[in-house]
C-alpha positions as CSV (number, residue, x, y, z in Angstrom):
1,M,78.7,239.2,215.9
2,L,79.1,235.5,216.9
3,N,82.1,234.9,218.9
4,V,83.7,232.3,216.9
5,K,87.0,230.5,218.4
6,K,89.9,229.9,215.6
7,R,91.7,227.0,215.6
8,I,95.5,228.2,216.5
9,I,98.3,226.8,214.0
10,F,101.9,226.9,216.2
11,T,104.1,226.3,212.9
12,S,107.4,227.5,211.7
13,G,109.4,228.3,208.4
14,K,109.7,231.5,206.2
15,V,106.6,233.0,205.2
16,S,106.8,234.9,201.9
17,M,106.2,238.4,202.6
18,P,104.2,240.5,202.2
19,L,101.8,239.1,203.6
20,K,98.3,240.9,201.9
21,I,94.7,240.9,203.3
22,N,92.5,238.7,200.8
23,R,95.1,236.9,199.8
24,C,96.5,233.5,201.1
25,A,99.5,233.1,202.6
26,V,102.8,230.7,201.9
27,I,104.8,229.1,204.5
28,Y,108.1,227.3,203.5
29,H,109.1,224.7,205.4
30,L,113.0,223.4,205.9
31,N,112.0,219.5,205.2
32,G,111.3,221.0,201.7
33,G,107.4,221.5,202.1
34,K,105.1,224.3,201.6
35,T,101.4,225.5,203.4
36,I,99.5,227.6,201.3
37,T,96.8,228.9,204.1
38,P,93.5,230.5,203.0
39,A,93.0,233.9,202.1
40,V,94.5,236.5,204.8
41,V,91.7,238.0,207.0
42,S,94.4,240.8,209.4
43,V,98.1,240.7,210.1
44,K,98.8,240.7,213.9
45,K,102.4,240.8,214.2
46,V,105.5,240.7,212.3
47,T,109.1,240.1,213.3
48,N,111.8,238.8,213.4
49,K,110.8,235.9,216.4
50,L,106.6,235.4,215.3
51,V,104.9,235.7,212.4
52,V,101.1,236.2,213.9
53,F,98.4,235.7,211.0
54,E,95.0,235.0,210.7
55,T,92.9,233.5,208.4
56,Q,89.3,233.0,209.0
57,E,89.2,230.6,210.6
58,F,92.7,229.4,211.9
59,M,95.6,231.7,213.5
60,Y,98.7,231.5,212.5
61,Y,101.7,231.8,214.8
62,V,105.0,230.8,212.1
63,V,108.3,230.8,214.3
64,P,110.7,232.2,211.5
65,Q,113.1,229.7,209.6
66,F,116.0,230.1,207.4
67,V,115.8,228.5,204.3
68,P,117.5,227.9,201.2
69,A,116.8,229.8,198.1
70,T,116.8,226.5,196.3
71,M,113.8,225.4,198.1
72,I,111.4,228.3,197.4
73,I,111.1,226.7,193.4
74,D,107.9,229.0,193.3
75,E,107.4,232.3,194.6
76,S,104.2,232.7,192.7
77,V,101.1,232.9,195.4
78,P,98.5,231.8,194.1
79,V,94.5,232.8,194.5
80,C,92.5,232.6,197.2
81,A,88.9,231.4,196.7
């Protein structure tokens, strides 16, 4: 088994829930932008203070942030390749 170090990403925003294995995660940011991640391979922690999950190459640490519903235009989560 290879010991591969993953890059760590720290961000804030609203994570579209529930997180699903083999599906992209969507993180909505207060500035109106959004991040669509690669497919989730593991969910480590989900609390009201921190969401931690990993993809094949990254570990995401997301501090939940209130994002007004009017800023979330598209709730659909794309299918990852």
